[in-house]
Every structure is written in structure tokens, then in C-alpha cells.
C-alpha positions in Angstrom: 78.5 20.0 41.3 80.1 23.2 42.6 83.1 24.8 40.7 85.4 23.8 43.6 84.3 20.1 43.4 84.9 19.7 39.6 87.9 17.5 38.7 90.8 19.2 37.0 92.5 17.6 34.0 96.1 18.6 33.3 98.3 18.1 30.2 100.4 15.4 32.0 99.8 13.0 34.8 96.7 12.3 36.9 93.7 14.5 37.1 93.1 16.4 40.4 89.9 15.2 42.1 88.8 18.9 42.7 90.2 22.4 42.8 91.7 22.8 46.3 95.4 22.0 46.8 97.7 22.4 49.7 100.2 25.2 49.2 103.9 24.6 49.8 104.5 25.6 53.4 107.8 26.0 55.3 107.5 23.9 58.4 111.1 23.0 59.6 110.1 19.5 60.5 112.8 17.4 58.7 116.3 16.5 59.7 119.4 18.8 59.6 120.7 16.8 56.5 117.4 17.2 54.6 116.2 13.7 55.3 112.4 13.5 55.8 111.4 13.9 59.4 108.6 12.0 61.1 106.7 15.2 61.9 106.9 16.4 58.3 105.6 13.1 57.1 102.7 13.1 59.5 101.8 16.8 58.8 101.6 16.2 55.0 99.8 12.9 55.1 97.3 14.3 57.4 96.4 17.0 54.8 96.0 14.2 52.2 93.6 12.5 54.6 91.9 15.8 55.0 90.8 15.8 51.4 93.2 18.1 49.5 93.3 17.1 45.8 97.0 17.7 45.5 99.5 17.9 48.4 102.8 19.7 47.9 105.8 19.6 50.1 107.6 22.6 51.5 110.3 24.2 49.4 112.8 21.4 49.1 116.4 22.5 48.3 117.9 21.0 45.1 121.5 21.8 46.1 123.3 21.6 49.4 124.3 25.2 49.1 120.7 26.3 48.5 119.3 25.5 52.0 117.5 28.4 53.7 115.9 26.9 56.8 116.8 24.5 59.6 114.8 21.3 59.2 114.3 22.0 55.5 113.4 18.9 53.3 116.1 18.0 50.8 116.0 16.5 47.4 119.6 16.9 46.3 121.0 13.5 47.3 120.0 9.9 46.9 120.3 9.7 50.7 116.9 11.5 50.6 115.2 8.9 48.5 114.0 6.5 51.2 112.2 9.3 53.0 110.8 10.8 49.8 109.6 7.4 48.7 107.9 6.9 52.1 106.2 10.3 51.7 105.1 9.7 48.1 103.6 6.3 49.1 101.9 7.8 52.2 100.2 10.5 50.1 99.2 8.1 47.4 97.4 6.0 50.0 95.3 9.0 51.0 94.1 9.4 47.3 95.9 12.8 46.9 98.1 13.7 44.0 101.6 14.6 45.2 104.3 17.1 44.3 107.7 18.2 45.6 108.4 21.9 45.4 112.0 22.4 44.1 113.9 25.4 45.4 117.3 27.0 45.7 117.7 29.8 48.1 120.5 31.7 46.3 121.3 34.9 48.2 118.7 33.9 50.8 120.5 30.6 51.7 122.0 30.2 55.1 125.7 29.2 55.0 125.5 28.3 58.7 123.2 25.4 57.8 124.9 24.1 54.7 128.5 24.9 55.5 128.8 26.0 51.9 129.4 29.5 50.3 126.4 31.5 49.3 125.8 31.9 45.6 123.6 34.4 43.8 123.2 36.1 40.4 125.5 38.9 41.5 128.2 39.6 44.1 126.7 40.8 47.4 129.2 41.2 50.2 126.5 42.0 52.8 125.1 38.5 52.2 128.6 36.9 51.8 127.3 36.0 48.4 129.4 35.4 45.3 128.0 35.6 41.7 127.6 32.3 40.0 129.8 31.8 37.0 128.1 30.8 33.7 129.2 27.3 34.4 127.8 27.6 37.9 124.4 28.5 36.4 124.6 25.4 34.3 125.2 23.4 37.5 122.1 24.9 39.0 120.0 23.9 36.0 121.4 20.4 36.3 120.6 20.3 40.0 116.9 21.1 39.4 116.7 18.4 36.7 118.4 15.8 38.9 116.1 16.7 41.8 113.0 16.4 39.6 114.2 13.0 38.4 114.8 12.0 42.0 111.3 13.0 43.0 109.9 10.9 40.1 112.0 7.9 41.2 110.6 8.4 44.7 107.0 8.0 43.3 105.8 11.6 43.3 103.3 12.6 40.6 105.1 15.9 39.9 107.2 18.8 41.0 106.7 22.6 41.2 109.7 24.8 40.4 109.9 27.7 42.9 110.4 30.9 41.0 108.9 33.2 43.6 109.5 34.9 46.9 113.0 36.2 46.2 114.8 32.8 46.0 117.4 32.1 43.4 115.3 31.8 40.2 113.3 34.9 41.3 116.6 36.8 41.9 117.5 36.3 38.3 114.1 37.9 37.4 115.1 41.1 39.3 116.0 43.0 36.1 117.3 46.1 37.9 119.8 44.2 40.1 120.6 41.4 37.7 123.2 43.1 35.5 125.2 40.0 34.7 127.2 40.3 31.5 126.4 36.8 30.3 123.2 35.5 28.7 121.4 35.2 32.1 121.4 38.9 33.0 121.1 42.5 31.7 117.4 42.3 30.9 114.2 40.5 31.9 114.8 38.2 28.9 118.2 37.2 30.3 116.8 36.5 33.8 113.9 34.6 32.3 116.3 32.4 30.3 117.4 30.6 33.5 113.8 29.8 34.5 112.9 28.5 31.1 116.1 26.4 31.0 115.3 24.9 34.4 111.8 24.1 33.3 113.1 22.5 30.1 115.6 20.4 31.9 113.0 19.3 34.4 110.7 18.2 31.6 113.5 16.4 29.8 114.6 14.5 32.9 111.1 13.2 33.7 108.5 11.1 32.0 105.5 12.0 29.9 103.1 11.3 32.8 105.0 13.6 35.3 103.4 16.9 36.2 105.5 20.1 36.2 104.4 23.3 37.7 106.0 26.7 38.5 105.3 29.2 41.3 105.7 32.9 40.5 104.9 36.1 42.5 104.2 39.5 41.0 105.3 41.7 43.9 108.3 42.4 46.1 111.9 41.2 45.8 112.5 43.4 42.7 109.6 42.0 40.7 107.3 44.6 39.2 103.8 43.9 37.9 104.3 44.5 34.2 107.4 42.3 34.1 105.6 39.6 36.2 102.8 39.4 33.6 105.4 39.0 30.9 107.1 36.2 32.7 103.7 34.5 33.4 102.7 34.8 29.8 106.0 33.4 28.6 105.9 30.4 31.0 102.4 29.5 30.0 103.2 29.8 26.3 106.3 27.6 26.7 104.5 24.3 26.7 106.8 23.2 29.6 104.4 23.4 32.5 101.1 21.9 33.4 100.2 24.7 35.9 101.2 28.1 37.1 100.8 28.6 40.8 100.5 32.4 41.3 101.6 33.3 44.9 100.0 36.6 46.0 100.2 38.0 49.4 96.5 38.7 49.0 94.4 37.1 46.3 91.8 39.9 46.6 94.2 42.9 46.6 93.2 45.9 44.4 95.3 46.5 41.3 98.1 49.0 41.8 97.5 50.4 38.3 95.5 53.6 38.2 94.2 52.9 34.7 92.4 49.8 36.0 89.9 51.1 38.5 88.0 48.3 40.3 90.4 45.6 39.0 92.3 43.3 41.3 95.9 42.3 41.1 94.7 38.8 40.0 92.8 40.3 37.1 96.2 41.1 35.4 96.8 37.4 35.1 93.5 35.6 34.5 93.1 37.2 31.1 96.6 36.0 29.8 96.6 33.3 27.1 97.1 30.0 28.9 97.9 27.6 26.0 96.5 24.7 28.1 98.3 25.7 31.3 96.2 25.6 34.4 96.3 28.8 36.6 96.1 28.8 40.3 96.3 31.4 43.0 97.3 31.6 46.7 96.9 34.4 49.2 94.6 34.8 52.2 92.1 32.3 50.9 90.7 31.2 54.2 87.0 30.4 53.7 84.7 28.7 51.4 83.5 32.1 50.1 87.1 33.0 49.3 87.5 29.8 47.3 84.3 30.5 45.4 85.4 34.1 44.7 88.8 33.1 43.3 87.3 30.4 41.0 84.7 32.9 39.8 87.5 35.3 39.0 88.8 32.9 36.5 91.5 30.7 38.1 91.5 26.9 37.7 92.5 26.0 41.2 93.3 27.5 44.6 96.3 26.9 46.8 95.5 26.8 50.5 98.1 27.8 53.1 96.9 29.3 56.4 93.5 27.5 56.3 95.3 24.2 55.7 97.4 24.7 58.8 94.4 25.6 60.9 92.2 22.7 59.6 93.8 19.6 58.1 90.4 18.9 56.5 89.7 22.4 55.2 89.3 21.1 51.7 86.7 18.5 52.7 84.8 21.0 54.8 84.6 23.4 51.8 83.5 20.7 49.4 80.8 19.6 51.9 79.7 23.2 52.8 80.8 25.8 50.2 80.0 28.5 52.8 82.4 27.1 55.4 83.7 30.2 57.2 87.1 28.8 58.2 88.7 29.4 61.5 89.7 32.8 62.8 93.1 33.5 64.2 94.8 33.1 66.6 94.1 29.6 67.8 95.3 27.8 70.9 98.5 25.7 70.7 96.6 22.6 71.6 94.4 23.1 68.5 97.4 23.2 66.2 98.9 20.1 67.9 95.6 18.3 67.3 95.8 19.3 63.6 99.2 17.6 63.2 101.5 20.6 63.7 104.7 19.3 65.3 106.9 21.2 67.9 109.3 22.7 65.4 106.5 24.0 63.2 104.6 25.3 66.2 107.6 27.2 67.3 108.1 28.7 63.8 104.5 29.8 63.7 104.8 31.3 67.2 108.0 33.3 66.6 107.5 34.4 63.0 103.8 35.2 62.8 102.1 37.3 65.4 98.5 36.1 64.7 98.7 32.3 64.6 99.1 31.0 68.1 97.1 32.3 71.0 
């Protein structure tokens, strides 16, 4: 058995059949009110059919005022439950473990979509954003907990809390800009407090067999590497999460630290004490060789993004042939349509990425 094919046990919930999971991918294929769209259902279930061990939704907003994208899946209202239940059932039928990624956009939210004011850790007139009060932060924590409970009611196996990519929870981790005077600002410890409270509430609101993960990123949006490793270490030591999904722009990028010649950015994280937490990585993992390399570097699983768009059965192909080269980019529009990419997602890939669609 190859390393990629080995089952992965987690502290809570079902084991993953192997080490390849579908990364959470923005796809704009749900309804304006956050109700699951048919194209989003078909896109995700197709990846379950393609052999991914765990399939995760796009970033699903936990509060109406946290919406960032048109057609973004919602998990903030019981009106979303029928669609979420359908999706959970559809993924279970494929044999995949399922998860909803929970997100709040904060200063990156789009008020034109939600009709609500933008909230953030700090006042930012350029974004028309107003700083959350301390009570407002408590409401955000409650919203994440309620969304996790809703995902469990719908039948999902778990959730991943989105603490990466400059969305609200990551904004609190920007220690240079987050100078709030309350207990949620003024230092990295203050910003981390919100993330840990969210994770604690999610764990409290869900059952003992429900999986909880978190996504973090060590670069950009005010996050610096040394602080990112502190956050990762604290999260893994907390006992609140089953896995840490480390989102890198490039899983093979060289370390920026001059005192670690030959090291990669990933090397800063694989040596941290994990306390039973599983560690995964995403970022330009587009071939079987890339999968093998990441697992050999010391992670427990890999999150597949681009390759999962290009090939719905990328996971099965790699498990069958570990040297599977993947597909180069760009690819014809017809190819993406055949892979289950709907019109809205296809337009998004065409207009936002210059190397996807031929």
C-alpha cells in the first residue's frame, strides 16, 4: 500500500479512506440567498464519485453579513437545511466523508450582496467597515457554533473553520492592524483568542463523532511566518480540532528564513507538536509525484484544488497510478464542462485566473 492509499484515523468521526481530500473551492454555483444550487450539488458529488476521501464545500458564510461572493453557499439559516441535507446525503452515497467550510468575510464581505453593513476587527472607511463591538464578536462566535450545529443536523461528518486568506478570523490574527482595546486585540494572543473561542463553541455545539478542522495560511494578509507557526502550534495543542488544513500558495516554496537554507515553508510546520491533530497541506499539488512529495515531507493528508477541478477523479487516478502526471493548463472549456464545472464556475475561472481556460 502506498502512503497516499493508507486510511487516516482522526480523533473524532469516521476515518478517511485515504490521504487525498478535495480542498474548499469558491465556485459561485449556489443561489443568491445561499440555498444550495443544482450546479454546486453536481460539482461536489462528482468529486465524491471521483474517489476523494473527504469532500469539502466552498467557504459557506455563517452570517448574512459575512457573504463575499455571488452564488456563495450559506449555512446561516434553517432555510439552507434542505439543500445542505441533500448535499450531505449525496456525498455519503459516494462513500466520501463530508465537511462544510465555515467562513465569515469580515472586511472582505460584499455589502451589495448581503444588504448588510460590513463588520471587521477595526474601523476601515475605505471598506465601509465598522469595528465589531465586544458583544458583536460574541455574536460571531455564536454564529459559527450555530452553523456547525446546522451542518451536523444536515448530516455532514464535520466542518472546517476558515481562519485563512484574510477573512474575518484571519483579520483578527493580523497583530499589526488589530489594535482593538478589548481582549480580542492588541497582540497575537488577543487575535488568537477569537479563533480558539470559535473552535471551542463549534466543539461544544456538536456531537462526539463530529469532525472539526481549521484552515490557516502562513503568508499575506498581515500574517507573518513566526506568528503563523505560533498559531498553528496553539491550535494543535488545544485539543479542539481533528485536523489543521494548512493553505499555502505553493506547498514546495522555499523557506523565507535565511537561517534555514534548503528548507521549505512547509518544514516550519511539520515539526510542530501535533498532540494527535492531523496536518494537511494545499498549494500547487497537481500530480501524483506532488502528492508523494508532500506526504514524504511529513504531512498526514493533501488538499487538492486545481487538480480536482481539472479532473473530477484525480484522487482515483493517483491511487491507481502514483506517477499520474495530472493535466497541464489551460484546458478547453468543453473539458471543464465535461468535468462537472457549471456556467457560473466556468465564468469565474475564465475571468479570475489567466491560465485555466483555453
